[in-house]
N, C-alpha and C positions, 0 to 999 in steps of 0.2 A: 444815635437814637438809642433811647432807653431798651432794655429787655421787654418790658412789658409794653411798649408800642410796637415793638418789632412782633411780638406776639399778636397784639391787635391787627396789626396789617396782615400778617400771614392767615389770621382768622378770617378777616374780611376778604381776602382772595380766595381762599378757600370755599367760602359760602356762596361768593359769585361764581366760581367755576362750577359747584354744584347745581346752582341755579341754572346756569346757562345749559348744563348736561339734561336737566330736567325738561327744560324748555325747547330744546333743539329738535326732538321729535316732533313735538306740536307744531312748531314753527315750520318745519319741512313738509309736514302734511296739509298746513294752510298755504305755503308757498305753492306747492303742486297743484292743490285745489283751485286757487287764483290763477295761475298760469294756464292751466288746461280748460278750466271753466270759461275764463275769459276767451279763449280762443273758439270754443264752442259757441258762446252767445255772439261773438263778433262775425260768424259766417252769416248769420241771419238778422242781426241788429237785437237789440234788447227789448223793444216793444214787441216785435214780432215772436222772439223766442218766449216772451213771458205769455203770450195770448195764442200762439198757434199750437195745433196738433204735433204729437211726435211724428217722425217720418216713418215710412213703410221700413222694413229690415231690408240694410243694403241699398236703399234708394233715397238720395237727397238729403237734406236738412230738414230739420223742425224745432218744435220748441216743447213747452212743457205746460201748456195753457189748461188742460183738463186736471192735470195733477195739483197745480197751483190753485185752481178753483176748488177742487177737492179738498185741499189742504184746509183753505178759507171755510168750508162747510163745516168739516170735521172739527176744527178749532173752536169754532162758533158753538157748536152743538155740545162739544166737550165742556166748554165753560158754563154753558146753560145748565148742563147735568151736574157737574162736579162742584161748582163754585157754592152753591147752596148747601150742598152736604157738607164741604170742607167748613164753611162758616159755622154752620149748626155744630158740627163735631168740635171745632175748637171753642166755641162759646161753651158748650156742655161740658166740656173737659175742665175749662178755667173755672166757670162759675159754681159747678157742683163737683169737685174734685173727689170728694169723698163717697159719691153715691156708687152703688153698684153697677148701674148703667154706664156712668162716666168712665169708671174703671176698665170695664169691658171694652167699651169703644176706643179709649185710649190703647189698650192692648191689641185691640184688632188694626188700629191704624199703624201702629209700629209694626206689627207682622206683615200688613200689607206692603210695607216699603221694600222687605225682603223677599217677597214672593216672584220668581221669574216671570216677566212679562208675558212670555209666550204660554204660560199656564192660563194667565188672565185671558188671552186669546181664545184658548181651547174652553174655558169654562163658557164664555159668552157665545162661541159657536154653539154649543149645546143648549143652553139656556134660551137662545136670542135667535140665532140664525136657523137652526134646525126648524123650530116651530113655524118661522118666518117662510122658511123655504127657500131664501136667498140671503146672500150677504147684502149689506147695506150701509149707508152712511150712518144711520141710527146704531147699528150694533157696533161699527167701528168707534163710535162716539162714546158708546157705553163702556167698551174695553178701556179707551183712552181715560175716560172719567175715573175709572177704578186704578189707574195708573197715576193721574194727578192729584186726585183727592187727598190721599195721605200726606203727600209732600206739601200741598197748599195748606192742609189743617195743621200740620206741623209748625210752618212757618207763622202761620197766623196765631197759634196758640202760644208761641214763644214772645209775640210782641203783646199780646193781650195780657200775658202774666207780668209783663215788665211796667204795665201800668200802675203808679203808685197806689197802695191802699186809701189813702187819703181821699182821693177822688171817688171811689167807690162809697166810702163812709159818708163823703158829702152828698152824693146822691140819695142815699137812705135817709139821711138827716132831713131832706125836703119832701120825704113822702113819696119817692120813686120806687116803683117794684125793682124785683131783681132783673126781669127781662129788661126794663127801661134804663135800668143802670148799664147793663151789658151792651145794649144796642145804642143807646144815645150818648152815653158818658165814656165808657172803655172803647168801644168800637170807634168813637169820633176822635178820641186821643191818639189811639195806635191806627189811623186811617193810613198813614204813609206807610206803616210796617206792615198792614194787611194787603195794601197794593204790591209791596214787594211779594209777598207771599204768594198773591195770585198769579203774578208774573212769572214766578219761579215754578209753579205749578203748571203754567201754560207751556214755558220753556221744556219742562220735563217730558210733557206730552207731544209737543211738536217734534221732537226728534225721535220718537219710538216708530220702530217698523214691526216689531213682533207681535204687539196686541192686534196689529190690523191684517196679518196673515191669514187669519182664518175669519175674518169678520168684515173688512170694508169690500173685498173683491176685486180691487186693483184693475178697474176698467181704463187702461192708459189712453184710449182715443175717444172717449165720450165724456163730455161735459155732464156734470151733474144736474139731473134735472129733479129729483125726488130725494128725500131722506129715506126712503125705503128701497132705493135701487143701489146697485154698486158703485163704488165711488173709488176715485184713486187718490193718491198723496203723493208728495214729494219723495218721502222716504221709501215708498213702495217701488215707485218709478226707479230711483237709485238702485234698490235692491236688485230689481229685474233686469234694468239695462246695463249695469255695471259688469255683469257676468255675460252678457250677450256676446255672440261671435261675429256680431255685424259692428264695425267700426262708427258707423252714424249713430247708433244707438248708444255706444259707449261714450261719444262725444256728448250726446245729449244728457247722460248721468253725470258727467263732470259739471256740465253747465248747471243742471239742477242742484248739485252738491255745492256750487258756490252761491247760488240764490239761497240755500238752505244756511250756510254758513254767514252770508251777509245777514240774514234775519236773525240769526242767533246773535251775532256781535251788536246789532241795532238794539236788540232786547236787554242783553246785558249792560250796555252802555246806558240805556234808560233805567235799569235796576240800581246801577251805581250812583246814578243822580239822586234817586228815591232814597237810597241808603245813606247818604251824604245828608240829605234833609229831615231823616226821622228825628223827631223830637218827641220825648215822654214828659 
Protein backbone atom coordinates (compact mmCIF):
# COMPACT_ATOMS: atom_id res chain seq x y z
CA UNK A 1 0.00 0.00 0.00
CA UNK A 2 1.34 3.40 -0.97
CA UNK A 3 1.91 6.15 1.56
CA UNK A 4 -0.97 8.21 0.11
CA UNK A 5 -3.43 5.33 0.40
CA UNK A 6 -2.31 4.64 3.94
CA UNK A 7 -2.90 8.28 4.89
CA UNK A 8 -6.33 8.19 3.23
CA UNK A 9 -7.24 5.06 5.19
CA UNK A 10 -6.05 6.60 8.46
CA UNK A 11 -8.02 9.77 7.75
CA UNK A 12 -11.15 7.75 7.01
CA UNK A 13 -10.72 5.78 10.24
CA UNK A 14 -10.16 8.96 12.25
CA UNK A 15 -13.26 10.60 10.75
CA UNK A 16 -15.33 7.49 11.44
CA UNK A 17 -14.13 7.40 15.04
CA UNK A 18 -14.91 11.10 15.49
CA UNK A 19 -18.39 10.59 14.04
CA UNK A 20 -18.98 7.64 16.35
CA UNK A 21 -17.91 9.73 19.37
CA UNK A 22 -20.29 12.51 18.35
CA UNK A 23 -23.22 10.16 17.80
CA UNK A 24 -22.65 8.02 20.88
CA UNK A 25 -24.28 10.39 23.45
CA UNK A 26 -27.26 10.98 21.16
CA UNK A 27 -27.74 7.28 20.50
CA UNK A 28 -27.40 6.52 24.21
CA UNK A 29 -30.14 9.02 25.05
CA UNK A 30 -32.42 7.67 22.31
CA UNK A 31 -31.80 4.05 23.39
CA UNK A 32 -32.55 4.89 27.02
CA UNK A 33 -35.71 6.75 26.04
CA UNK A 34 -36.89 3.89 23.84
CA UNK A 35 -36.24 1.25 26.50
CA UNK A 36 -37.83 3.09 29.42
CA UNK A 37 -40.58 4.66 27.36
CA UNK A 38 -41.59 1.35 25.82
CA UNK A 39 -41.76 -0.17 29.31
CA UNK A 40 -44.09 2.60 30.48
CA UNK A 41 -46.34 2.29 27.42
CA UNK A 42 -46.45 -1.52 27.67
CA UNK A 43 -47.91 -1.30 31.20
CA UNK A 44 -51.22 0.10 29.92
CA UNK A 45 -51.04 -0.49 26.17
CA UNK A 46 -50.45 2.09 23.47
CA UNK A 47 -54.11 3.11 22.83
CA UNK A 48 -54.78 3.58 26.54
CA UNK A 49 -51.48 5.40 27.07
CA UNK A 50 -52.29 7.89 24.30
CA UNK A 51 -55.85 8.57 25.46
CA UNK A 52 -56.09 8.12 29.24
CA UNK A 53 -55.32 10.68 31.92
CA UNK A 54 -52.11 10.53 33.99
CA UNK A 55 -52.28 8.55 37.25
CA UNK A 56 -52.57 10.12 40.66
CA UNK A 57 -49.18 10.55 42.35
CA UNK A 58 -48.01 7.18 43.61
CA UNK A 59 -51.21 5.37 42.56
CA UNK A 60 -51.34 3.06 39.55
CA UNK A 61 -50.52 3.83 35.95
CA UNK A 62 -51.98 6.10 33.31
CA UNK A 63 -51.36 7.92 30.06
CA UNK A 64 -50.83 11.26 28.38
CA UNK A 65 -54.23 11.92 26.80
CA UNK A 66 -54.70 15.55 27.95
CA UNK A 67 -51.08 16.44 27.18
CA UNK A 68 -51.28 14.89 23.71
CA UNK A 69 -54.56 16.65 22.96
CA UNK A 70 -53.12 19.92 24.25
CA UNK A 71 -50.05 19.49 22.05
CA UNK A 72 -52.29 19.07 19.00
CA UNK A 73 -54.27 22.19 19.93
CA UNK A 74 -51.14 24.24 20.58
CA UNK A 75 -49.44 23.09 17.38
CA UNK A 76 -52.53 23.89 15.30
CA UNK A 77 -52.97 27.35 16.83
CA UNK A 78 -49.25 28.06 16.54
CA UNK A 79 -49.29 27.18 12.85
CA UNK A 80 -52.38 29.32 12.20
CA UNK A 81 -50.79 32.30 13.95
CA UNK A 82 -47.17 31.94 12.89
CA UNK A 83 -47.43 30.66 9.33
CA UNK A 84 -49.03 33.75 7.73
CA UNK A 85 -46.50 35.98 9.50
CA UNK A 86 -43.58 33.79 8.38
CA UNK A 87 -44.79 33.77 4.76
CA UNK A 88 -45.36 37.54 4.73
CA UNK A 89 -41.95 38.16 6.31
CA UNK A 90 -40.13 35.94 3.82
CA UNK A 91 -41.93 37.42 0.77
CA UNK A 92 -41.28 40.97 1.98
CA UNK A 93 -37.59 40.25 2.53
CA UNK A 94 -37.18 38.63 -0.91
CA UNK A 95 -39.33 40.90 -3.08
CA UNK A 96 -38.42 44.23 -1.45
CA UNK A 97 -34.87 43.61 -0.16
CA UNK A 98 -33.79 47.27 -0.29
CA UNK A 99 -36.77 48.80 1.51
CA UNK A 100 -36.33 50.05 5.06
CA UNK A 101 -39.23 47.93 6.28
CA UNK A 102 -37.81 44.75 4.76
CA UNK A 103 -34.40 45.40 6.25
CA UNK A 104 -35.91 46.06 9.67
CA UNK A 105 -38.06 42.94 9.49
CA UNK A 106 -35.11 40.80 8.41
CA UNK A 107 -32.96 42.15 11.26
CA UNK A 108 -35.76 41.54 13.75
CA UNK A 109 -36.21 38.00 12.45
CA UNK A 110 -32.52 37.21 12.89
CA UNK A 111 -32.55 38.74 16.37
CA UNK A 112 -35.61 36.74 17.43
CA UNK A 113 -33.76 33.51 16.64
CA UNK A 114 -31.22 34.36 19.35
CA UNK A 115 -33.64 35.48 22.08
CA UNK A 116 -33.91 32.98 24.99
CA UNK A 117 -37.32 31.38 24.73
CA UNK A 118 -38.03 31.83 28.42
CA UNK A 119 -37.98 35.59 27.80
CA UNK A 120 -40.62 35.08 25.11
CA UNK A 121 -42.74 33.32 27.72
CA UNK A 122 -42.34 36.21 30.16
CA UNK A 123 -43.24 38.80 27.52
CA UNK A 124 -46.39 36.93 26.50
CA UNK A 125 -47.25 36.45 30.18
CA UNK A 126 -47.07 40.20 30.72
CA UNK A 127 -48.91 41.22 27.55
CA UNK A 128 -51.47 38.41 27.23
CA UNK A 129 -51.82 36.26 30.36
CA UNK A 130 -52.02 39.10 32.88
CA UNK A 131 -54.71 41.07 30.97
CA UNK A 132 -56.71 37.85 30.40
CA UNK A 133 -56.36 36.82 34.01
CA UNK A 134 -55.46 33.22 33.19
CA UNK A 135 -53.01 31.09 31.29
CA UNK A 136 -54.47 29.62 28.12
CA UNK A 137 -53.87 27.69 24.94
CA UNK A 138 -54.05 30.98 23.03
CA UNK A 139 -51.28 32.55 25.11
CA UNK A 140 -49.14 29.43 24.73
CA UNK A 141 -49.69 29.41 20.98
CA UNK A 142 -48.70 33.07 20.70
CA UNK A 143 -45.48 32.34 22.58
CA UNK A 144 -44.72 29.31 20.38
CA UNK A 145 -45.54 31.31 17.24
CA UNK A 146 -42.94 33.89 18.28
CA UNK A 147 -40.42 31.05 18.46
CA UNK A 148 -41.54 29.32 15.27
CA UNK A 149 -41.88 32.34 12.98
CA UNK A 150 -38.19 33.34 12.67
CA UNK A 151 -37.11 29.79 11.80
CA UNK A 152 -39.90 29.20 9.30
CA UNK A 153 -39.38 32.64 7.73
CA UNK A 154 -35.64 32.03 7.33
CA UNK A 155 -36.13 28.68 5.58
CA UNK A 156 -38.90 30.03 3.36
CA UNK A 157 -36.83 33.10 2.46
CA UNK A 158 -33.87 30.89 1.53
CA UNK A 159 -35.98 28.83 -0.88
CA UNK A 160 -37.70 31.85 -2.41
CA UNK A 161 -34.30 33.44 -3.08
CA UNK A 162 -33.22 30.26 -4.88
CA UNK A 163 -35.85 30.77 -7.61
CA UNK A 164 -33.95 31.90 -10.76
CA UNK A 165 -34.60 35.54 -11.79
CA UNK A 166 -35.78 34.46 -15.24
CA UNK A 167 -39.04 33.19 -13.79
CA UNK A 168 -39.73 36.52 -12.12
CA UNK A 169 -38.90 38.32 -15.36
CA UNK A 170 -41.25 36.03 -17.26
CA UNK A 171 -44.05 36.87 -14.85
CA UNK A 172 -43.47 40.59 -15.22
CA UNK A 173 -43.29 40.18 -19.00
CA UNK A 174 -46.87 38.88 -19.17
CA UNK A 175 -48.16 41.75 -17.03
CA UNK A 176 -48.32 40.16 -13.59
CA UNK A 177 -48.01 42.38 -10.54
CA UNK A 178 -45.15 41.96 -8.07
CA UNK A 179 -47.53 40.33 -5.61
CA UNK A 180 -48.78 37.97 -8.30
CA UNK A 181 -45.24 37.00 -9.26
CA UNK A 182 -44.34 36.38 -5.62
CA UNK A 183 -47.42 34.34 -4.75
CA UNK A 184 -48.21 32.55 -7.99
CA UNK A 185 -44.81 32.11 -9.63
CA UNK A 186 -42.08 32.09 -6.99
CA UNK A 187 -44.13 30.47 -4.25
CA UNK A 188 -45.34 27.84 -6.70
CA UNK A 189 -41.85 26.95 -7.86
CA UNK A 190 -40.49 26.87 -4.32
CA UNK A 191 -43.54 25.14 -2.84
CA UNK A 192 -41.63 22.07 -1.66
CA UNK A 193 -38.95 24.20 -0.07
CA UNK A 194 -41.64 26.28 1.63
CA UNK A 195 -43.18 23.06 2.95
CA UNK A 196 -39.79 22.15 4.41
CA UNK A 197 -39.55 25.55 6.09
CA UNK A 198 -43.00 25.19 7.59
CA UNK A 199 -42.20 21.69 8.86
CA UNK A 200 -38.93 22.90 10.41
CA UNK A 201 -40.74 25.74 12.16
CA UNK A 202 -43.39 23.40 13.53
CA UNK A 203 -40.72 20.97 14.70
CA UNK A 204 -38.94 23.81 16.48
CA UNK A 205 -42.10 24.82 18.31
CA UNK A 206 -43.17 21.24 19.07
CA UNK A 207 -40.19 20.55 21.30
CA UNK A 208 -40.22 23.82 23.25
CA UNK A 209 -40.97 23.96 26.97
CA UNK A 210 -39.76 27.38 28.12
CA UNK A 211 -42.29 29.45 26.09
CA UNK A 212 -45.11 27.54 27.80
CA UNK A 213 -43.94 27.85 31.40
CA UNK A 214 -45.81 31.10 32.08
CA UNK A 215 -48.38 30.96 29.33
CA UNK A 216 -50.08 27.56 28.84
CA UNK A 217 -50.90 26.65 32.42
CA UNK A 218 -50.00 22.96 32.22
CA UNK A 219 -53.32 21.38 33.22
CA UNK A 220 -52.09 17.76 33.26
CA UNK A 221 -55.40 16.06 34.10
CA UNK A 222 -57.92 18.07 32.07
CA UNK A 223 -58.59 17.77 28.36
CA UNK A 224 -58.64 21.11 26.53
CA UNK A 225 -62.14 22.49 26.07
CA UNK A 226 -61.38 26.08 25.05
CA UNK A 227 -58.43 27.99 23.67
CA UNK A 228 -59.00 30.53 26.46
CA UNK A 229 -58.42 27.96 29.21
CA UNK A 230 -55.17 26.40 30.53
CA UNK A 231 -53.81 23.56 28.45
CA UNK A 232 -51.13 20.92 28.82
CA UNK A 233 -48.44 19.77 26.40
CA UNK A 234 -46.07 16.83 26.15
CA UNK A 235 -43.07 18.98 26.94
CA UNK A 236 -44.67 20.47 30.06
CA UNK A 237 -45.74 17.05 31.26
CA UNK A 238 -42.22 15.68 30.78
CA UNK A 239 -40.74 18.72 32.53
CA UNK A 240 -43.00 18.31 35.57
CA UNK A 241 -43.19 14.52 35.86
CA UNK A 242 -39.53 13.73 35.18
CA UNK A 243 -38.49 15.42 38.43
CA UNK A 244 -41.39 13.99 40.44
CA UNK A 245 -40.60 11.83 43.51
CA UNK A 246 -43.33 9.38 42.42
CA UNK A 247 -42.07 6.48 40.25
CA UNK A 248 -45.35 6.12 38.36
CA UNK A 249 -45.24 9.75 37.20
CA UNK A 250 -41.60 9.36 36.18
CA UNK A 251 -42.62 6.34 34.09
CA UNK A 252 -45.32 8.41 32.37
CA UNK A 253 -42.69 11.05 31.60
CA UNK A 254 -40.50 8.41 29.92
CA UNK A 255 -43.44 7.23 27.83
CA UNK A 256 -44.26 10.81 26.82
CA UNK A 257 -40.62 11.36 25.87
CA UNK A 258 -40.75 8.31 23.60
CA UNK A 259 -43.92 9.60 21.92
CA UNK A 260 -42.25 12.98 21.39
CA UNK A 261 -39.09 11.39 19.98
CA UNK A 262 -41.16 9.22 17.63
CA UNK A 263 -43.05 12.30 16.46
CA UNK A 264 -39.80 14.13 15.80
CA UNK A 265 -38.30 11.23 13.88
CA UNK A 266 -41.43 10.94 11.75
CA UNK A 267 -41.34 14.68 10.99
CA UNK A 268 -37.66 14.67 10.12
CA UNK A 269 -38.13 11.62 7.90
CA UNK A 270 -40.87 13.48 6.05
CA UNK A 271 -38.65 16.56 5.80
CA UNK A 272 -35.84 14.40 4.42
CA UNK A 273 -38.13 13.11 1.67
CA UNK A 274 -39.24 16.66 0.83
CA UNK A 275 -35.66 17.92 0.70
CA UNK A 276 -34.71 15.21 -1.77
CA UNK A 277 -37.55 16.25 -4.04
CA UNK A 278 -36.98 20.00 -3.97
CA UNK A 279 -36.46 21.25 -7.52
CA UNK A 280 -36.06 24.86 -8.64
